[in-house]
N, C-alpha and C positions, 0 to 999 in steps of 0.2 A: 281591017276590022274583023272579017270572018276568021282570019288566022288567029287573031287574039282571042276571039270567042272560043274557037276550037281549042286553043291552048288552055284557056281557063277551064273549060269542060274536062279536057284531058287531065288537068291538074286535080280537079275535084274528084274525078273518077279514081285517080291514083291515090289520092288521100283516103278516099273511102275504102278502096281495096287495101291500102296499108293499115287503116284502122281495123278493118275486119280481120286481117291477118294477125294484127297485134292482139286483138281480143281473143281470137281462138288460141293464140300462143299462151296468153295469160291464163285462159280457162284451163288449158292443158296442164300448165305448171301448177295451178291451184289444185287440180285433181291429184297430181303426183304428190304434192306436199300433204294433201289430205290423206292419201294412202299411206304415206310414210308415218304420219302422226298416229293413224289407226294401228299400224304395225307396232309402233313404239308402245302405245297404250297396251296392246295385247301382250307384248314382251314384259312390260313392267308388272302387269297383273300376274303373269306367270311367275316372275321372280318373287313378287310379294307373297303369293300363295306358297311357293317353295320355302321361303324364309319362315313363314308362319308355321308350316309343317315341321321345319327343323327346330323352331323354338318350342313347339308343343312337345316334340320328341325329347329335346334336352331337358325340358322342365319335368317331363314324366320320369326320365332317368334320374335326375337330381332328387326328385321326391322319393323315388324308390330307394335310392342310396340313404337319404336322411331317415327314412322309415326303418331301414335295416339297422342304421346306427343307433337310433333311439331304442329300438327293440332290444339290441344287444346291451345297451346301458341299463335298461329296465331289468333285463335278465340278471345282470351282474348285481344290481342293487337288491333284487329279490333274493339272490343267493346269500348276499351279505346279511340281509335281514334274517334269513333263516338260520345262519350261523350265530348271529347275535341272540336270537331267540333260544337257540340251543344252549349257548353259554349262560344266559340268564336263568334258564331252567335248571342247569347244573348248580349255579350259584344259589338259587332258591332252595334246592335240595340240600346243599351244604349248610346253609343257614338254618334250615329246619333241624338238621342233625345236630348242629352246634347248640341250638336252643334247647334241644332235648338233653344234651350233655350238661348245659348250664342249669337247667331245671333239676337234673339229678344231683349236681354239685350243690345246689342251694339246699336241697332236701338233706343231703349229708351234713352240710354246715349247720343247718338248723338243729339236726340231731346232736352234733358236737357241741353247739352252743348251749343246748339244754343240759347236756352232760356237764359242761364247764360251769354253768350256773349252779347246778346241783352241787358240784365239787367245791365251788367257791363258798356257797352257804355252809357246807360242812367244815371247810377250813376256817371260816369266820367264827363259827361256833367253837372250834378247837382253840383258835387264837384268843377268844374271849375267856375260855376256861383257863388257858395258860396265863393270861394277864391276871386273872383273879388269883391263881395260885402264886404268881410272882409277887403280887401285892401283899399277899398273906405272908410269904417268906421274907420279902425285903422290908415289909412294913412301910412302903412308900406308895403314894398315889401315882397315877400315870403322869400327871403334870410335874410332880416332883422328880420322878425318874427322868422325864424329858429334859428338865432343867439341868440335872446333873450331867446327862449325856452331852447336851449342847455346850456346857461349860468346858467339859473335857475336850470336845471337838474343837472349840474355839481356841483353847490353849495350845493344842497340838497344831492347829492351822496357823496360829500366830508364830510359833516357832519355825514351822516350815516356811512361812512367808519371809520371815527374817533371813533364814538361811538362803532361800532362793534369791532374794534381793541382794544379799551380800555377794553371792556367787556371780550374779549377772552384772553387778556393778564392777566387781573385780575383773571380769572378763571384758567388759566394755572399756574399762580404764586401760587394761593391757593392750587391747587392740588399738584404741585411740592413741595411746602413748607410742606404740610401735609405729603407727602411721605418721604421727605428727612429729616424732623426734627428728627425723631427717629434715623435714621442712623447717622446723624451728631452729635446729642447729645451723643449717645452711643459711637461714635468714640472719641469724646473729653474726655469723662469720662474715657474710657478704655486706651486711648493712651497718655493722658497728662503726661508730664514729665518736670522736671526742666531744664532750659536752662542756659547756661553760656554767659557772655557778649562777644561780638566780639571785639577783641583787636589785634593790630599789635605789641604790646609791652608786655613784661613780667617782673614783678618786683620781685627781690629776696632780702630776708633779709640776712644780714650778722651779725655775733655776735658782732663785734666791728669795728669801722671806720678804725683802723690800717690795716685791711685786704685790704682796697682799694689800699694802696701803693703796696702790694704784687701783687694784680691783675694787676695794671698798670705795675709794674716791672721797672727795671733800664732803664731809657730813653724811657719808654713806650714799652719795648720789649715784655713783656708778653701779654699785651692787643692787640698789633698789630698781634702777632702770633694767638691769640684766634680769633680775628675778621677775619683774613685771612683764617684760617682753617675751622671755623664754618660758614663763609659767613654771618655774622650778624654784627650789630652795638652794642657795649657795651657802655652805658652811665654811667659814674661815675661822679656825681655832688656833691653838698654840702648837699644833703638830708641825714640825719643821718641814718646810718646802712641800706642803700638801694642802690642797683644798678639796672639798667634797661637794658634789652636785647631787641633790636628792629629789626624786619625783617617782610617783607610782606609774606615770605614763612613760613607757620605755622610749617612745619616739621623741618626746620632748627632752628626755634625759640625754639621748644621743645627740640631738641638735645642740643642746646647751653645752655638752662636753666638747663637741667640735668647735663651737664658737669660742669657748673659753680658751681652748688650745691655740686658736689663731690669734686671739687677743694677747695671750701671754707671750707667744712667739714674736709678735710684732712689737709689743711694748706700748703701742698707742691705745689707751683705754679711756674713752669718753662716751657720752650717750649717743652721739651721732655715729661714732665708729661701732658701737655695740649693735645698733640697729642694722647697720650695713653687713656686719659679720654674721649676725643671726640669719639674715636673708640668704647669704651665701651658704651657710651651713644647712639651712632648710632645703635649698635646691640640691645640695650634695646628698642629703639623706633621702630625698625623693628619688634621685637618680639611683642610689644604691638599692632602694626598695624595688624600683622597676627592674633593675638588672637581676636581683636575687629572685624576684617573682618569675621572670622569664627563664632563669636557670632552673628553678624548681619545676616549672611546667615542662621544660625540656627533659629533665631527669625523670620525672614521673610519667612522661608520655601522655599528657592530658592537654590536647590542643583546643583552640577555639573557645577560650573562656572569655566572659564578659570583662571589659576593661576595669569595671569597679571591683570585680572579683580579684583581678590581678593586683589592684591596689591593696586590697585586704591581705592577700598572700604576702605581699611585700612587707606589710606591717608585722607579720609573724616572724620576720627575720630578727627583729629586735625584741621578741617576746620569748621568755623562758618559763618553764614549769618544772618544778622539782630539779632545777639545774639543767633541763633538757631544752635545747633550742627548738621552738615550735615549728619553724619552717622545715628544718631538717627532720624533725619528727613526722611532719605531714608527708614529706617525700618518702620517708621510710615506711610509713603505714600504707601509702599508695602502692609501693612495690610489694610489700608483704600481702596486701589484699589481692593484688593481681596474681601473685604466685599461688595463694590459697585457692582462689577461684578457678585457676587452671587445673589444680589438682582434683577438685571436687566437682568440676563441670559447671561452674557458675559463669556469669557474664563478667569477663575480665575488664571491659571498659567501664562498666558501672562500678565495679569494685575499686578500680584504680582512681576514678574521679571521687568516689565517696571517701576513700582513704586520704586523698589529698586535701579535701575540703572539710573533713570531719571536725576539725578544731578551728574553722574559719571564724567562729564567733569570738574566740579569744583575742582577735585583733581589735575589738571594740568593747569587750565585756567590762572594761574599767570605765567606760563612758555611758553604757546602756544597761539598764536594769534587766535582770534575768540571768539564767544559766547560759553558759556559752553554747550548749547544744541547741537550746531554744532560739537564741539570737542567731546562730549560724544558719539554722533551718529557715528562719524568716528572711535573712539576707539572700540565701540561695534561691528561695522562691521568688524574691523580688527581681532577680536578675536572670530568670529563665532557666535555672538548673532543673534537669529532669526529676520527676517525683520520686523515682527509685533512689536517686542520689540524696534527695532531701531526707528520705526515711533513714538512710545510712547516717546522716548528720545528727538528726534529732533523737535517734534511738541508740546511739553507741554508749550511752550511760543509762539505758532502760527508762528514760523519762517518758517515752512512748513505746508502743508495741512494735516489735521488729516484724515487718511484713514481707521481707524478701531474704533469700539466702545471702545476698551480698551484704545486707545489714549485719548479719551474724558474723560474716567474715571480716568486716571492717572492725567490729568490736574485738574480735580475736586478734587481729593484727595490731590494734591499738594496745591491747594488753601485752602482746609479745614485745613491741617496741618499748613500752615503759618498764617491762620486767626484766629485760636482758641485763646482764652484768655491766655495770658502769653507765647505764643509760640515765639514771636519775639519782638524785641525792636530796636529802632533806635536812633541815636544821635539827639540832639535838632537842630543842624544846618541842618542836612538832612531832619528832619521833617518840618522845616519852608520852606525849599526849595521845598519840595514836595507839601505843601499846596499852596504856591504861584504859582507853576506850574499848579496845577489843576484849580485855578481861572483864570489864564491867558489863558489856553486852552479854557475854557468856554466863556470868553469875546472875543475871536478871531472870533466868529461866528456872522453873521449879525442878527440884531433883539434882541440881548441880552442886557438887561439893567443893571443887576447886577448878580454876582455869589458869593456864599459863600461856603467854604469848612467847613464841620462840622463833628462831630463824629470822631475826631482825624484823619481827612483826609480820612475816609472810606465812606463818602457821600458828594456830591456836589449838591447844590441847585441853579438852574438857574432861574432868573426872566426875562421874556421876555416882549417886548412891544406888547400889544394885537392888536394894529393897524397894525403891520407888520407881526406877527406870528399868524396863526390860529391853530385850534386843530390838524389838520393833519400835519402841519409844526412842531408843538411841538413834536409829535411822531418822526418825521424824525430827528429833532434836537437832541433829547436824544440819538438816535442810533449813530449819527455821532460824538457826543461828546465822547460817550463811546468808539467808535472805535478809535478815535484819542488818547485817553488816553492809550489804549492798545498798540498802535503803538509807542508812544513817551516816555512813562514813565515806570519805574520799581517800583513796590510796592508790599508789602506783602498782601495776601488775595485778596479781591475784593473791588471795589468802586461803590457805588450806585449813579446813575445820575438821578436827579429829576428836571423836567422842570415845572415851575409854570407860568400859564397864567391867569390873572385876568382882567375881564372887569367890569367897574363900570359905571353905568348910573346915573347921578345926575340932578335933576330938582328942581326948587324952586317954591313953591306956593305963589303967591302974592295976 
């Protein structure tokens, strides 16, 4: 028991001694750490003070540098301002000197103006005195003298104008002829083609006259059915082995001719057979029109046309004018228009299409009222043809104003195609009527003594009375006659109008 107590006491004493030793050790360590923190605080303060001093010094140096820079800039600007002030001062001095010179010049001009006014007054007085003297000498007033002078000047001017106009027209014609001769000659040589005669009837040969009875039929039944279904007139007369089909519609006439040919060749002629053969002929003609339209479009190089336009072009294959096939004429005009457009810098595509379609109205002009130009323009507009091409169609006979260069070229190409040798022909009756019409138009103007149509109606010469028509009036008369011919007549090609004025002075020596 005592040993245990002694052990416990010893343990307590050991623990107390250990605790005191630990305390003293911790207190020592704390003091050491405290000393370290104090040293660190002192070091940090020193470093902060050193950095602050460095910052202040750097800021002072930067401020000094900026100040020096600003002072240098200010000094430069001050020098520039001083130079500008010097320049402005010199400019002001120059302006003052110039103003002085201007003032002096104005004073001199005022003196000269005064002298001129004085001189003008003196000259006016002298002029008035001379006028009075001239009036006394000439026994004419100022107005009368002015009238005489103006009349003389007008007469001289009129003669000079006529001379200048003649010279300019001759020069223009020579230049135009020289430039166009090659084009026209080449076109005629390249594009000339044979033409067929314009007819409203078609004659068919039959093997023997007995077939005429079959064509007529019992009681005229066959011929009535044929005429009714084909919408044509069939003429069966005493002419041996010939029958005639008549119609103003060329398509119907062609269908009827083909159908009659098949009926005559087959020999079986009755109403049912007639209807069947007419259907066959209609299909054949439609096929021919399609093929000819495609060929024309290919030859003219005008692609992508509306199908309805193609049908109308095909109808032109069976249409003639003055003996000229209209589809061939259209292709010819298209090529000519393109050639002319290329020469003068126009749009070749517009010219080519306008030339091909310029007579498209003739495909239906026997069915629709109106001129073929107006009808063609309406049809072209309906099927989406460009406006420039429509103007070419409707203006190629001057029914409307020509708005583009291509319209003029199409008109010229149309005239070339119609006027070239062998292109067109007309009946004797129509020819005589046209000749008389030309002469009557010329004689309808005042001052015309005689008129003669020559060169197969392609030129008209007008003889005028020299006492009533002077040179200037002759020029005006030729233009008016040409304009009236264009407005009132239809003719192929062009007509030359020549006005002849002759003055003869006759005296006799006695």
